[in-house]
Structure formats: structure tokens, C-alpha cells
Backbone atoms as SQL, in Angstrom:
CREATE TABLE atoms (id INTEGER PRIMARY KEY, chain TEXT, resi INTEGER, resn TEXT, atom TEXT, x REAL, y REAL, z REAL);
INSERT INTO atoms VALUES
  (1, 'A', 1, 'MET', 'N', 0.815, -1.204, 0.000),
  (2, 'A', 1, 'MET', 'CA', 0.000, 0.000, 0.000),
  (3, 'A', 1, 'MET', 'C', 0.858, 1.267, 0.000),
  (4, 'A', 2, 'TRP', 'N', 2.067, 1.174, 0.525),
  (5, 'A', 2, 'TRP', 'CA', 2.929, 2.362, 0.539),
  (6, 'A', 2, 'TRP', 'C', 3.209, 2.858, -0.871),
  (7, 'A', 3, 'ARG', 'N', 3.390, 1.931, -1.823),
  (8, 'A', 3, 'ARG', 'CA', 3.666, 2.334, -3.196),
  (9, 'A', 3, 'ARG', 'C', 2.456, 3.026, -3.819),
  (10, 'A', 4, 'PHE', 'N', 1.276, 2.625, -3.423),
  (11, 'A', 4, 'PHE', 'CA', 0.051, 3.197, -3.974),
  (12, 'A', 4, 'PHE', 'C', -0.299, 4.540, -3.336),
  (13, 'A', 5, 'LEU', 'N', 0.182, 4.787, -2.134),
  (14, 'A', 5, 'LEU', 'CA', -0.244, 5.961, -1.358),
  (15, 'A', 5, 'LEU', 'C', -0.139, 7.279, -2.129),
  (16, 'A', 6, 'PRO', 'N', 1.011, 7.654, -2.704),
  (17, 'A', 6, 'PRO', 'CA', 1.082, 8.960, -3.386),
  (18, 'A', 6, 'PRO', 'C', 0.146, 9.047, -4.594),
  (19, 'A', 7, 'PHE', 'N', 0.088, 7.976, -5.387),
  (20, 'A', 7, 'PHE', 'CA', -0.789, 7.978, -6.553),
  (21, 'A', 7, 'PHE', 'C', -2.253, 8.068, -6.125),
  (22, 'A', 8, 'GLY', 'N', -2.626, 7.259, -5.173),
  (23, 'A', 8, 'GLY', 'CA', -4.006, 7.256, -4.702),
  (24, 'A', 8, 'GLY', 'C', -4.412, 8.577, -4.080),
  (25, 'A', 9, 'TYR', 'N', -3.482, 9.191, -3.348),
  (26, 'A', 9, 'TYR', 'CA', -3.758, 10.495, -2.734),
  (27, 'A', 9, 'TYR', 'C', -4.023, 11.541, -3.814),
  (28, 'A', 10, 'LEU', 'N', -3.144, 11.602, -4.812),
  (29, 'A', 10, 'LEU', 'CA', -3.328, 12.575, -5.894),
  (30, 'A', 10, 'LEU', 'C', -4.612, 12.302, -6.675),
  (31, 'A', 11, 'LEU', 'N', -4.902, 11.048, -6.926),
  (32, 'A', 11, 'LEU', 'CA', -6.127, 10.693, -7.636),
  (33, 'A', 11, 'LEU', 'C', -7.362, 11.084, -6.825),
  (34, 'A', 12, 'THR', 'N', -7.311, 10.852, -5.534),
  (35, 'A', 12, 'THR', 'CA', -8.428, 11.232, -4.665),
  (36, 'A', 12, 'THR', 'C', -8.639, 12.741, -4.686),
  (37, 'A', 13, 'ILE', 'N', -7.553, 13.498, -4.643),
  (38, 'A', 13, 'ILE', 'CA', -7.657, 14.960, -4.717),
  (39, 'A', 13, 'ILE', 'C', -8.271, 15.384, -6.053),
  (40, 'A', 14, 'LEU', 'N', -7.832, 14.750, -7.135),
  (41, 'A', 14, 'LEU', 'CA', -8.360, 15.093, -8.461),
  (42, 'A', 14, 'LEU', 'C', -9.850, 14.790, -8.584),
  (43, 'A', 15, 'ILE', 'N', -10.326, 13.804, -7.867),
  (44, 'A', 15, 'ILE', 'CA', -11.750, 13.459, -7.903),
  (45, 'A', 15, 'ILE', 'C', -12.550, 14.359, -6.964),
  (46, 'A', 16, 'GLU', 'N', -12.061, 14.539, -5.747),
  (47, 'A', 16, 'GLU', 'CA', -12.851, 15.226, -4.723),
  (48, 'A', 16, 'GLU', 'C', -12.813, 16.750, -4.836),
  (49, 'A', 17, 'THR', 'N', -11.681, 17.326, -5.223),
  (50, 'A', 17, 'THR', 'CA', -11.560, 18.786, -5.226),
  (51, 'A', 17, 'THR', 'C', -12.556, 19.464, -6.166),
  (52, 'A', 18, 'PRO', 'N', -12.749, 19.000, -7.403),
  (53, 'A', 18, 'PRO', 'CA', -13.757, 19.667, -8.246),
  (54, 'A', 18, 'PRO', 'C', -15.161, 19.643, -7.630),
  (55, 'A', 19, 'ILE', 'N', -15.485, 18.570, -6.946),
  (56, 'A', 19, 'ILE', 'CA', -16.794, 18.485, -6.289),
  (57, 'A', 19, 'ILE', 'C', -16.878, 19.511, -5.169),
  (58, 'A', 20, 'LEU', 'N', -15.794, 19.664, -4.421),
  (59, 'A', 20, 'LEU', 'CA', -15.775, 20.660, -3.350),
  (60, 'A', 20, 'LEU', 'C', -15.804, 22.077, -3.915),
  (61, 'A', 21, 'LEU', 'N', -15.140, 22.308, -5.037),
  (62, 'A', 21, 'LEU', 'CA', -15.150, 23.638, -5.650),
  (63, 'A', 21, 'LEU', 'C', -16.562, 24.065, -6.010),
  (64, 'A', 22, 'VAL', 'N', -17.358, 23.125, -6.481),
  (65, 'A', 22, 'VAL', 'CA', -18.741, 23.418, -6.861),
  (66, 'A', 22, 'VAL', 'C', -19.677, 23.339, -5.660),
  (67, 'A', 23, 'GLY', 'N', -19.438, 22.379, -4.776),
  (68, 'A', 23, 'GLY', 'CA', -20.406, 22.074, -3.731),
  (69, 'A', 23, 'GLY', 'C', -20.296, 22.856, -2.441),
  (70, 'A', 24, 'LEU', 'N', -19.084, 23.252, -2.061),
  (71, 'A', 24, 'LEU', 'CA', -18.953, 24.017, -0.819),
  (72, 'A', 24, 'LEU', 'C', -19.648, 25.363, -0.971),
  (73, 'A', 25, 'SER', 'N', -20.070, 25.927, 0.121),
  (74, 'A', 25, 'SER', 'CA', -20.784, 27.198, 0.120),
  (75, 'A', 25, 'SER', 'C', -20.023, 28.264, -0.672),
  (76, 'A', 26, 'PRO', 'N', -20.754, 29.114, -1.397),
  (77, 'A', 26, 'PRO', 'CA', -20.104, 30.221, -2.104),
  (78, 'A', 26, 'PRO', 'C', -19.386, 31.191, -1.154),
  (79, 'A', 27, 'LYS', 'N', -19.716, 31.131, 0.112),
  (80, 'A', 27, 'LYS', 'CA', -19.049, 31.994, 1.089),
  (81, 'A', 27, 'LYS', 'C', -17.631, 31.526, 1.399),
  (82, 'A', 28, 'VAL', 'N', -17.314, 30.298, 1.035),
  (83, 'A', 28, 'VAL', 'CA', -15.956, 29.776, 1.170),
  (84, 'A', 28, 'VAL', 'C', -15.217, 30.191, -0.096),
  (85, 'A', 29, 'THR', 'N', -14.069, 30.844, 0.054),
  (86, 'A', 29, 'THR', 'CA', -13.345, 31.345, -1.110),
  (87, 'A', 29, 'THR', 'C', -12.799, 30.198, -1.961),
  (88, 'A', 30, 'PHE', 'N', -12.480, 30.529, -3.200),
  (89, 'A', 30, 'PHE', 'CA', -11.904, 29.540, -4.115),
  (90, 'A', 30, 'PHE', 'C', -10.627, 28.949, -3.529),
  (91, 'A', 31, 'LYS', 'N', -9.790, 29.796, -2.984),
  (92, 'A', 31, 'LYS', 'CA', -8.531, 29.339, -2.384),
  (93, 'A', 31, 'LYS', 'C', -8.801, 28.401, -1.201),
  (94, 'A', 32, 'GLN', 'N', -9.775, 28.746, -0.373),
  (95, 'A', 32, 'GLN', 'CA', -10.131, 27.891, 0.764),
  (96, 'A', 32, 'GLN', 'C', -10.682, 26.549, 0.286),
  (97, 'A', 33, 'LYS', 'N', -11.458, 26.569, -0.781),
  (98, 'A', 33, 'LYS', 'CA', -12.004, 25.325, -1.336),
  (99, 'A', 33, 'LYS', 'C', -10.883, 24.428, -1.851),
  (100, 'A', 34, 'LEU', 'N', -9.923, 25.021, -2.565),
  (101, 'A', 34, 'LEU', 'CA', -8.774, 24.243, -3.036),
  (102, 'A', 34, 'LEU', 'C', -8.008, 23.647, -1.866),
  (103, 'A', 35, 'LEU', 'N', -7.780, 24.460, -0.853),
  (104, 'A', 35, 'LEU', 'CA', -7.071, 23.984, 0.332),
  (105, 'A', 35, 'LEU', 'C', -7.840, 22.849, 1.002),
  (106, 'A', 36, 'CYS', 'N', -9.155, 22.972, 1.078),
  (107, 'A', 36, 'CYS', 'CA', -9.970, 21.893, 1.661),
  (108, 'A', 36, 'CYS', 'C', -9.809, 20.601, 0.864),
  (109, 'A', 37, 'GLY', 'N', -9.753, 20.707, -0.456),
  (110, 'A', 37, 'GLY', 'CA', -9.585, 19.521, -1.284),
  (111, 'A', 37, 'GLY', 'C', -8.302, 18.771, -0.980),
  (112, 'A', 38, 'VAL', 'N', -7.246, 19.508, -0.704),
  (113, 'A', 38, 'VAL', 'CA', -5.947, 18.891, -0.399),
  (114, 'A', 38, 'VAL', 'C', -5.864, 18.495, 1.069),
  (115, 'A', 39, 'TRP', 'N', -6.260, 19.398, 1.949),
  (116, 'A', 39, 'TRP', 'CA', -6.076, 19.210, 3.391),
  (117, 'A', 39, 'TRP', 'C', -6.979, 18.121, 3.970),
  (118, 'A', 40, 'LEU', 'N', -8.258, 18.144, 3.628),
  (119, 'A', 40, 'LEU', 'CA', -9.167, 17.146, 4.202),
  (120, 'A', 40, 'LEU', 'C', -8.743, 15.734, 3.808),
  (121, 'A', 41, 'THR', 'N', -8.361, 15.570, 2.551),
  (122, 'A', 41, 'THR', 'CA', -7.889, 14.257, 2.097),
  (123, 'A', 41, 'THR', 'C', -6.582, 13.880, 2.778),
  (124, 'A', 42, 'ALA', 'N', -5.701, 14.856, 2.954),
  (125, 'A', 42, 'ALA', 'CA', -4.410, 14.578, 3.614),
  (126, 'A', 42, 'ALA', 'C', -4.616, 14.075, 5.038),
  (127, 'A', 43, 'CYS', 'N', -5.663, 14.525, 5.680),
  (128, 'A', 43, 'CYS', 'CA', -5.921, 14.112, 7.064),
  (129, 'A', 43, 'CYS', 'C', -6.516, 12.709, 7.161),
  (130, 'A', 44, 'THR', 'N', -7.331, 12.328, 6.206),
  (131, 'A', 44, 'THR', 'CA', -8.034, 11.046, 6.324),
  (132, 'A', 44, 'THR', 'C', -7.457, 9.935, 5.457),
  (133, 'A', 45, 'TYR', 'N', -6.874, 10.274, 4.335),
  (134, 'A', 45, 'TYR', 'CA', -6.421, 9.251, 3.382),
  (135, 'A', 45, 'TYR', 'C', -5.416, 8.265, 3.977),
  (136, 'A', 46, 'PRO', 'N', -4.386, 8.728, 4.683),
  (137, 'A', 46, 'PRO', 'CA', -3.441, 7.753, 5.259),
  (138, 'A', 46, 'PRO', 'C', -4.098, 6.789, 6.249),
  (139, 'A', 47, 'ILE', 'N', -5.084, 7.272, 6.969),
  (140, 'A', 47, 'ILE', 'CA', -5.776, 6.401, 7.925),
  (141, 'A', 47, 'ILE', 'C', -6.579, 5.342, 7.174),
  (142, 'A', 48, 'VAL', 'N', -7.282, 5.772, 6.126),
  (143, 'A', 48, 'VAL', 'CA', -8.104, 4.844, 5.344),
  (144, 'A', 48, 'VAL', 'C', -7.243, 3.817, 4.610),
  (145, 'A', 49, 'ILE', 'N', -6.091, 4.237, 4.108),
  (146, 'A', 49, 'ILE', 'CA', -5.267, 3.364, 3.266),
  (147, 'A', 49, 'ILE', 'C', -4.243, 2.554, 4.055),
  (148, 'A', 50, 'LEU', 'N', -3.713, 3.114, 5.141),
  (149, 'A', 50, 'LEU', 'CA', -2.646, 2.427, 5.875),
  (150, 'A', 50, 'LEU', 'C', -3.081, 1.861, 7.225),
  (151, 'A', 51, 'VAL', 'N', -3.829, 2.638, 7.988),
  (152, 'A', 51, 'VAL', 'CA', -4.160, 2.237, 9.361),
  (153, 'A', 51, 'VAL', 'C', -5.330, 1.251, 9.397),
  (154, 'A', 52, 'LEU', 'N', -6.437, 1.613, 8.774),
  (155, 'A', 52, 'LEU', 'CA', -7.623, 0.754, 8.856),
  (156, 'A', 52, 'LEU', 'C', -7.417, -0.631, 8.241),
  (157, 'A', 53, 'PRO', 'N', -6.709, -0.756, 7.112),
  (158, 'A', 53, 'PRO', 'CA', -6.467, -2.125, 6.618),
  (159, 'A', 53, 'PRO', 'C', -5.692, -2.984, 7.613),
  (160, 'A', 54, 'ALA', 'N', -4.774, -2.379, 8.344),
  (161, 'A', 54, 'ALA', 'CA', -4.027, -3.140, 9.353),
  (162, 'A', 54, 'ALA', 'C', -4.934, -3.538, 10.515),
  (163, 'A', 55, 'LEU', 'N', -5.832, -2.645, 10.898),
  (164, 'A', 55, 'LEU', 'CA', -6.744, -2.944, 12.003),
  (165, 'A', 55, 'LEU', 'C', -7.779, -4.005, 11.632),
  (166, 'A', 56, 'PHE', 'N', -8.176, -4.022, 10.372),
  (167, 'A', 56, 'PHE', 'CA', -9.224, -4.941, 9.928),
  (168, 'A', 56, 'PHE', 'C', -8.663, -6.045, 9.031),
  (169, 'A', 57, 'PHE', 'N', -7.419, -6.397, 9.242),
  (170, 'A', 57, 'PHE', 'CA', -6.727, -7.383, 8.412),
  (171, 'A', 57, 'PHE', 'C', -7.446, -8.727, 8.381),
  (172, 'A', 58, 'ASP', 'N', -7.952, -9.169, 9.505),
  (173, 'A', 58, 'ASP', 'CA', -8.587, -10.488, 9.592),
  (174, 'A', 58, 'ASP', 'C', -10.103, -10.451, 9.415),
  (175, 'A', 59, 'THR', 'N', -10.631, -9.335, 8.944),
  (176, 'A', 59, 'THR', 'CA', -12.077, -9.241, 8.732),
  (177, 'A', 59, 'THR', 'C', -12.361, -9.151, 7.237),
  (178, 'A', 60, 'SER', 'N', -13.619, -9.147, 6.912),
  (179, 'A', 60, 'SER', 'CA', -14.004, -9.090, 5.497),
  (180, 'A', 60, 'SER', 'C', -13.747, -7.698, 4.929),
  (181, 'A', 61, 'ARG', 'N', -13.621, -7.646, 3.630),
  (182, 'A', 61, 'ARG', 'CA', -13.438, -6.365, 2.937),
  (183, 'A', 61, 'ARG', 'C', -14.644, -5.460, 3.183),
  (184, 'A', 62, 'PHE', 'N', -15.819, -6.057, 3.268),
  (185, 'A', 62, 'PHE', 'CA', -17.039, -5.296, 3.521),
  (186, 'A', 62, 'PHE', 'C', -16.950, -4.527, 4.837),
  (187, 'A', 63, 'VAL', 'N', -16.468, -5.173, 5.881),
  (188, 'A', 63, 'VAL', 'CA', -16.344, -4.511, 7.188),
  (189, 'A', 63, 'VAL', 'C', -15.360, -3.351, 7.090),
  (190, 'A', 64, 'TYR', 'N', -14.207, -3.602, 6.475),
  (191, 'A', 64, 'TYR', 'CA', -13.211, -2.533, 6.303),
  (192, 'A', 64, 'TYR', 'C', -13.807, -1.362, 5.533),
  (193, 'A', 65, 'LEU', 'N', -14.449, -1.642, 4.397),
  (194, 'A', 65, 'LEU', 'CA', -15.011, -0.564, 3.580),
  (195, 'A', 65, 'LEU', 'C', -16.093, 0.203, 4.321),
  (196, 'A', 66, 'THR', 'N', -16.914, -0.507, 5.073),
  (197, 'A', 66, 'THR', 'CA', -17.964, 0.163, 5.839),
  (198, 'A', 66, 'THR', 'C', -17.362, 1.140, 6.838),
  (199, 'A', 67, 'VAL', 'N', -16.386, 0.687, 7.596),
  (200, 'A', 67, 'VAL', 'CA', -15.743, 1.560, 8.589),
  (201, 'A', 67, 'VAL', 'C', -15.020, 2.707, 7.895),
  (202, 'A', 68, 'ALA', 'N', -14.241, 2.396, 6.864),
  (203, 'A', 68, 'ALA', 'CA', -13.447, 3.418, 6.181),
  (204, 'A', 68, 'ALA', 'C', -14.325, 4.478, 5.534),
  (205, 'A', 69, 'GLU', 'N', -15.402, 4.045, 4.897),
  (206, 'A', 69, 'GLU', 'CA', -16.232, 4.991, 4.165),
  (207, 'A', 69, 'GLU', 'C', -17.232, 5.723, 5.052),
  (208, 'A', 70, 'ILE', 'N', -17.349, 5.328, 6.283),
  (209, 'A', 70, 'ILE', 'CA', -18.063, 6.146, 7.268),
  (210, 'A', 70, 'ILE', 'C', -17.070, 7.089, 7.935),
  (211, 'A', 71, 'PHE', 'N', -15.896, 6.566, 8.271),
  (212, 'A', 71, 'PHE', 'CA', -14.878, 7.373, 8.938),
  (213, 'A', 71, 'PHE', 'C', -14.491, 8.600, 8.114),
  (214, 'A', 72, 'ALA', 'N', -14.162, 8.403, 6.835),
  (215, 'A', 72, 'ALA', 'CA', -13.604, 9.492, 6.031),
  (216, 'A', 72, 'ALA', 'C', -14.525, 10.712, 5.952),
  (217, 'A', 73, 'PRO', 'N', -15.784, 10.586, 5.530),
  (218, 'A', 73, 'PRO', 'CA', -16.608, 11.789, 5.454),
  (219, 'A', 73, 'PRO', 'C', -16.952, 12.383, 6.820),
  (220, 'A', 74, 'VAL', 'N', -17.138, 11.536, 7.829),
  (221, 'A', 74, 'VAL', 'CA', -17.431, 12.069, 9.167),
  (222, 'A', 74, 'VAL', 'C', -16.236, 12.865, 9.683),
  (223, 'A', 75, 'ALA', 'N', -15.039, 12.314, 9.531),
  (224, 'A', 75, 'ALA', 'CA', -13.833, 13.017, 9.983),
  (225, 'A', 75, 'ALA', 'C', -13.625, 14.299, 9.190),
  (226, 'A', 76, 'GLU', 'N', -13.838, 14.255, 7.882),
  (227, 'A', 76, 'GLU', 'CA', -13.641, 15.446, 7.062),
  (228, 'A', 76, 'GLU', 'C', -14.686, 16.516, 7.368),
  (229, 'A', 77, 'CYS', 'N', -15.912, 16.111, 7.630),
  (230, 'A', 77, 'CYS', 'CA', -16.937, 17.083, 8.038),
  (231, 'A', 77, 'CYS', 'C', -16.564, 17.722, 9.373),
  (232, 'A', 78, 'ALA', 'N', -16.062, 16.922, 10.299),
  (233, 'A', 78, 'ALA', 'CA', -15.646, 17.455, 11.602),
  (234, 'A', 78, 'ALA', 'C', -14.479, 18.426, 11.444),
  (235, 'A', 79, 'LEU', 'N', -13.516, 18.080, 10.608),
  (236, 'A', 79, 'LEU', 'CA', -12.375, 18.971, 10.376),
  (237, 'A', 79, 'LEU', 'C', -12.817, 20.271, 9.711),
  (238, 'A', 80, 'PHE', 'N', -13.722, 20.174, 8.754),
  (239, 'A', 80, 'PHE', 'CA', -14.255, 21.371, 8.100),
  (240, 'A', 80, 'PHE', 'C', -14.961, 22.254, 9.124),
  (241, 'A', 81, 'TRP', 'N', -15.757, 21.637, 9.970),
  (242, 'A', 81, 'TRP', 'CA', -16.461, 22.389, 11.010),
  (243, 'A', 81, 'TRP', 'C', -15.467, 23.074, 11.947),
  (244, 'A', 82, 'LEU', 'N', -14.435, 22.348, 12.365),
  (245, 'A', 82, 'LEU', 'CA', -13.424, 22.940, 13.241),
  (246, 'A', 82, 'LEU', 'C', -12.719, 24.116, 12.575),
  (247, 'A', 83, 'ALA', 'N', -12.483, 24.019, 11.288),
  (248, 'A', 83, 'ALA', 'CA', -11.770, 25.077, 10.576),
  (249, 'A', 83, 'ALA', 'C', -12.618, 26.328, 10.366),
  (250, 'A', 84, 'PHE', 'N', -13.928, 26.175, 10.205),
  (251, 'A', 84, 'PHE', 'CA', -14.769, 27.314, 9.835),
  (252, 'A', 84, 'PHE', 'C', -15.783, 27.730, 10.893),
  (253, 'A', 85, 'ARG', 'N', -15.850, 27.043, 12.018),
  (254, 'A', 85, 'ARG', 'CA', -16.920, 27.276, 12.990),
  (255, 'A', 85, 'ARG', 'C', -16.895, 28.657, 13.622),
  (256, 'A', 86, 'GLY', 'N', -15.756, 29.190, 13.951),
  (257, 'A', 86, 'GLY', 'CA', -15.695, 30.438, 14.708),
  (258, 'A', 86, 'GLY', 'C', -15.639, 31.685, 13.857),
  (259, 'A', 87, 'LYS', 'N', -15.734, 31.560, 12.564),
  (260, 'A', 87, 'LYS', 'CA', -15.571, 32.701, 11.677),
  (261, 'A', 87, 'LYS', 'C', -16.878, 33.467, 11.441),
  (262, 'A', 88, 'GLY', 'N', -18.016, 32.898, 11.806),
  (263, 'A', 88, 'GLY', 'CA', -19.300, 33.544, 11.559),
  (264, 'A', 88, 'GLY', 'C', -19.601, 33.673, 10.070),
  (265, 'A', 89, 'LEU', 'N', -18.908, 32.908, 9.273),
  (266, 'A', 89, 'LEU', 'CA', -18.996, 32.992, 7.821),
  (267, 'A', 89, 'LEU', 'C', -20.189, 32.226, 7.262),
  (268, 'A', 90, 'LEU', 'N', -20.462, 31.070, 7.844),
  (269, 'A', 90, 'LEU', 'CA', -21.455, 30.169, 7.275),
  (270, 'A', 90, 'LEU', 'C', -22.726, 30.117, 8.111),
  (271, 'A', 91, 'GLY', 'N', -23.858, 30.252, 7.427),
  (272, 'A', 91, 'GLY', 'CA', -25.148, 30.078, 8.072),
  (273, 'A', 91, 'GLY', 'C', -25.563, 28.616, 8.009),
  (274, 'A', 92, 'PRO', 'N', -26.722, 28.284, 8.583),
  (275, 'A', 92, 'PRO', 'CA', -27.167, 26.886, 8.602),
  (276, 'A', 92, 'PRO', 'C', -27.246, 26.244, 7.213),
  (277, 'A', 93, 'GLY', 'N', -27.757, 26.964, 6.227),
  (278, 'A', 93, 'GLY', 'CA', -27.839, 26.424, 4.871),
  (279, 'A', 93, 'GLY', 'C', -26.470, 26.204, 4.253),
  (280, 'A', 94, 'ASP', 'N', -25.538, 27.109, 4.566),
  (281, 'A', 94, 'ASP', 'CA', -24.168, 26.967, 4.064),
  (282, 'A', 94, 'ASP', 'C', -23.494, 25.737, 4.665),
  (283, 'A', 95, 'TRP', 'N', -23.731, 25.520, 5.946),
  (284, 'A', 95, 'TRP', 'CA', -23.162, 24.337, 6.606),
  (285, 'A', 95, 'TRP', 'C', -23.714, 23.064, 5.981),
  (286, 'A', 96, 'THR', 'N', -25.029, 23.026, 5.799),
  (287, 'A', 96, 'THR', 'CA', -25.656, 21.840, 5.217),
  (288, 'A', 96, 'THR', 'C', -25.103, 21.568, 3.827),
  (289, 'A', 97, 'ARG', 'N', -25.061, 22.598, 3.010),
  (290, 'A', 97, 'ARG', 'CA', -24.533, 22.459, 1.647),
  (291, 'A', 97, 'ARG', 'C', -23.096, 21.950, 1.664),
  (292, 'A', 98, 'SER', 'N', -22.272, 22.531, 2.508),
  (293, 'A', 98, 'SER', 'CA', -20.857, 22.176, 2.548),
  (294, 'A', 98, 'SER', 'C', -20.637, 20.749, 3.040),
  (295, 'A', 99, 'LEU', 'N', -21.347, 20.365, 4.084),
  (296, 'A', 99, 'LEU', 'CA', -21.172, 19.009, 4.616),
  (297, 'A', 99, 'LEU', 'C', -21.684, 17.954, 3.634),
  (298, 'A', 100, 'ILE', 'N', -22.770, 18.261, 2.940),
  (299, 'A', 100, 'ILE', 'CA', -23.262, 17.344, 1.907),
  (300, 'A', 100, 'ILE', 'C', -22.236, 17.228, 0.780),
  (301, 'A', 101, 'ALA', 'N', -21.619, 18.339, 0.402),
  (302, 'A', 101, 'ALA', 'CA', -20.594, 18.315, -0.654),
  (303, 'A', 101, 'ALA', 'C', -19.421, 17.426, -0.256),
  (304, 'A', 102, 'ILE', 'N', -19.025, 17.485, 0.997),
  (305, 'A', 102, 'ILE', 'CA', -17.920, 16.649, 1.481),
  (306, 'A', 102, 'ILE', 'C', -18.300, 15.170, 1.397),
  (307, 'A', 103, 'VAL', 'N', -19.515, 14.844, 1.783),
  (308, 'A', 103, 'VAL', 'CA', -19.975, 13.450, 1.708),
  (309, 'A', 103, 'VAL', 'C', -20.032, 12.986, 0.252),
  (310, 'A', 104, 'ILE', 'N', -20.560, 13.812, -0.641),
  (311, 'A', 104, 'ILE', 'CA', -20.641, 13.446, -2.059),
  (312, 'A', 104, 'ILE', 'C', -19.243, 13.259, -2.648),
  (313, 'A', 105, 'ALA', 'N', -18.310, 14.137, -2.294),
  (314, 'A', 105, 'ALA', 'CA', -16.932, 14.010, -2.787),
  (315, 'A', 105, 'ALA', 'C', -16.329, 12.678, -2.355),
  (316, 'A', 106, 'ASN', 'N', -16.567, 12.303, -1.114),
  (317, 'A', 106, 'ASN', 'CA', -16.054, 11.022, -0.618),
  (318, 'A', 106, 'ASN', 'C', -16.717, 9.842, -1.320),
  (319, 'A', 107, 'LEU', 'N', -18.001, 9.928, -1.560),
  (320, 'A', 107, 'LEU', 'CA', -18.691, 8.854, -2.277),
  (321, 'A', 107, 'LEU', 'C', -18.161, 8.721, -3.704),
  (322, 'A', 108, 'ALA', 'N', -17.850, 9.851, -4.330),
  (323, 'A', 108, 'ALA', 'CA', -17.320, 9.815, -5.698),
  (324, 'A', 108, 'ALA', 'C', -15.960, 9.127, -5.744),
  (325, 'A', 109, 'SER', 'N', -15.084, 9.472, -4.812),
  (326, 'A', 109, 'SER', 'CA', -13.760, 8.835, -4.825),
  (327, 'A', 109, 'SER', 'C', -13.866, 7.357, -4.436),
  (328, 'A', 110, 'PHE', 'N', -14.773, 7.034, -3.539),
  (329, 'A', 110, 'PHE', 'CA', -15.008, 5.628, -3.199),
  (330, 'A', 110, 'PHE', 'C', -15.492, 4.859, -4.430),
  (331, 'A', 111, 'GLY', 'N', -16.466, 5.428, -5.128),
  (332, 'A', 111, 'GLY', 'CA', -16.994, 4.780, -6.324),
  (333, 'A', 111, 'GLY', 'C', -15.925, 4.563, -7.378),
  (334, 'A', 112, 'PHE', 'N', -15.091, 5.563, -7.589),
  (335, 'A', 112, 'PHE', 'CA', -14.008, 5.415, -8.560),
  (336, 'A', 112, 'PHE', 'C', -13.033, 4.329, -8.112),
  (337, 'A', 113, 'GLY', 'N', -12.736, 4.304, -6.817),
  (338, 'A', 113, 'GLY', 'CA', -11.852, 3.265, -6.287),
  (339, 'A', 113, 'GLY', 'C', -12.425, 1.875, -6.484),
  (340, 'A', 114, 'GLU', 'N', -13.723, 1.742, -6.331),
  (341, 'A', 114, 'GLU', 'CA', -14.364, 0.445, -6.544),
  (342, 'A', 114, 'GLU', 'C', -14.301, 0.031, -8.013),
  (343, 'A', 115, 'ILE', 'N', -14.443, 0.997, -8.908),
  (344, 'A', 115, 'ILE', 'CA', -14.305, 0.699, -10.336),
  (345, 'A', 115, 'ILE', 'C', -12.878, 0.241, -10.633),
  (346, 'A', 116, 'MET', 'N', -11.903, 0.949, -10.079),
  (347, 'A', 116, 'MET', 'CA', -10.501, 0.547, -10.266),
  (348, 'A', 116, 'MET', 'C', -10.268, -0.865, -9.735),
  (349, 'A', 117, 'ASN', 'N', -10.791, -1.136, -8.555),
  (350, 'A', 117, 'ASN', 'CA', -10.604, -2.450, -7.935),
  (351, 'A', 117, 'ASN', 'C', -11.265, -3.557, -8.759),
  (352, 'A', 118, 'SER', 'N', -12.468, -3.302, -9.242),
  (353, 'A', 118, 'SER', 'CA', -13.177, -4.340, -10.004),
  (354, 'A', 118, 'SER', 'C', -12.491, -4.643, -11.337),
  (355, 'A', 119, 'ASN', 'N', -11.732, -3.686, -11.850),
  (356, 'A', 119, 'ASN', 'CA', -11.004, -3.889, -13.105),
  (357, 'A', 119, 'ASN', 'C', -9.564, -4.329, -12.887),
  (358, 'A', 120, 'GLY', 'N', -9.187, -4.531, -11.631),
  (359, 'A', 120, 'GLY', 'CA', -7.844, -5.004, -11.321),
  (360, 'A', 120, 'GLY', 'C', -6.750, -3.967, -11.499),
  (361, 'A', 121, 'TRP', 'N', -7.097, -2.680, -11.529),
  (362, 'A', 121, 'TRP', 'CA', -6.095, -1.634, -11.753),
  (363, 'A', 121, 'TRP', 'C', -5.173, -1.438, -10.566),
  (364, 'A', 122, 'PHE', 'N', -5.603, -1.844, -9.372),
  (365, 'A', 122, 'PHE', 'CA', -4.726, -1.692, -8.210),
  (366, 'A', 122, 'PHE', 'C', -3.499, -2.586, -8.330),
  (367, 'A', 123, 'GLY', 'N', -3.592, -3.628, -9.142),
  (368, 'A', 123, 'GLY', 'CA', -2.454, -4.512, -9.350),
  (369, 'A', 123, 'GLY', 'C', -1.304, -3.843, -10.080),
  (370, 'A', 124, 'LEU', 'N', -1.547, -2.667, -10.633),
  (371, 'A', 124, 'LEU', 'CA', -0.488, -1.931, -11.321),
  (372, 'A', 124, 'LEU', 'C', 0.537, -1.368, -10.350),
  (373, 'A', 125, 'PHE', 'N', 0.192, -1.337, -9.077),
  (374, 'A', 125, 'PHE', 'CA', 1.081, -0.714, -8.089),
  (375, 'A', 125, 'PHE', 'C', 1.687, -1.777, -7.241);
């Protein structure tokens, strides 16, 4: 997995960042949206790719994926909230929109990863 980490991280950013650019509240600047695309993934991706597989080594892939794909968006939503909560920038609708965008971005990268896995592309690394 170490060999895949840099490629997978960049691919995840390429998938999730455009969704965040469109989906995060317009009150979040373009620069902040770009930073969120890189930073949120940087915080969760190593855990999903390196830590959780080690913790769930003797369990089914389904269990690992369930935990990983719940962990990533919940953690990223929490990090987004921590980063923007005290600024008075976002109203309730902005928060809802932004958190939904984070969940959709994670679902998109998960879906792409599943397509890669089903086609055996992970074997390239």
C-alpha cells in the first residue's frame, strides 16, 4: 500500500476537489475550497489506506469498507467544522450544503476506487 499511497492520494484529490469547488458554500473562497480539497484528504487518506487495513486485516473487505467509508466523510466534516466554525462565515444552509458536498466528494472517490478495484487496476502498483 505504501507504493500506492502517493498515486491514490493525488487521484483522490483530483476526484474530490472539483466536487468541493462546486459544492462548498459560495461563502468559502476559491482558495479555501482548493485547500480543503488537499487538506481534508491529507488528514483522512493515510488512515483509510494504511491504518484501517491493518486494524481490519482479519475481517471481510465489507467490514473494512464500511468503517473506512463512514470514517472518512465524518472526519472530514468534523475537520471542516473545526476550521470554519468560529468565523461567523457560514449560516445553517451553508453548513448543510458544505457538509453534503464533502460526503458526495467522498462517495465519488469511493466509487471510482471500486471501479478501479473491479477492473484489477490496483495490481499496477
